VOFI-53828 format. One line per field, with one value per residue (C-alpha): x, y, z; residue in one letter. Coordinates in steps of 0.001 Angstrom, whole numbers, plus 500000, padded with zeros to 6 digits. Layout:
REM residues N
east = [X, ...];
north = [Y, ...];
up = [Z, ...];
code = [A, ...];
//
This chain:
REM residues 68
east = [769119, 767385, 768686, 768047, 768736, 769369, 771289, 770346, 769136, 770746, 771041, 769272, 767101, 769611, 769961, 766185, 765724, 768452, 766808, 763454, 765048, 766784, 763389, 763010, 765818, 767649, 771302, 772467, 771608, 772969, 772665, 773482, 774508, 776248, 777968, 780572, 778368, 775682, 778328, 779767, 776406, 774903, 778112, 778064, 774390, 774836, 777748, 775699, 773111, 775719, 776348, 779771, 780008, 782036, 782179, 783070, 783215, 782745, 782338, 781442, 778784, 779146, 777826, 777566, 777240, 775873, 776246, 775622];
north = [559542, 556351, 552892, 549782, 546426, 543966, 541417, 537839, 538703, 537634, 539741, 541345, 542046, 544363, 546460, 546601, 547735, 550359, 551584, 551877, 553861, 556252, 557311, 559454, 561681, 562019, 563011, 560118, 556443, 553493, 550084, 546965, 543781, 540587, 539271, 540474, 540175, 542414, 544873, 545140, 545316, 547946, 550000, 549874, 550844, 553727, 555146, 554945, 557116, 559740, 558697, 558459, 555186, 554389, 550760, 549515, 545845, 544314, 540620, 539765, 542458, 545551, 549022, 551098, 554842, 556564, 560337, 562948];
up = [607583, 606523, 607512, 605439, 607095, 604262, 606330, 605595, 602100, 598842, 595744, 594142, 597223, 599018, 595845, 595405, 599002, 598610, 595397, 597172, 600031, 597628, 596290, 599434, 598060, 601381, 601424, 603638, 604010, 605964, 604300, 606351, 604522, 605559, 602449, 599984, 596898, 598384, 599542, 596040, 594265, 596586, 596396, 592590, 592491, 594955, 592980, 589778, 591539, 592489, 596106, 597709, 599596, 602688, 603798, 607267, 608255, 611685, 612448, 608849, 608537, 606372, 607004, 603848, 604400, 601303, 601063, 598392];
code = [M, K, T, V, D, A, R, G, L, S, C, P, E, P, V, L, R, A, R, E, A, L, K, S, K, E, K, E, Y, I, I, L, V, D, N, M, T, S, R, E, N, V, T, R, F, A, R, S, Q, G, Y, N, T, T, V, T, E, K, D, G, E, Y, T, L, A, L, R, K];
//
């Protein structure tokens, strides 16, 4: 499982980093973001690539679990 820490970055950078990670063709990824826009954009991108996305929030930070 690959983890991408995109906290502190504004879009489109979190999506670009997620896209780069998905090139490894793993079945699971964890993407860390810290704002709602990044959460929504990465979730939308992951779903367009065929990944199911589960989002958890803690203290204003979001953990996106992407699974195929």
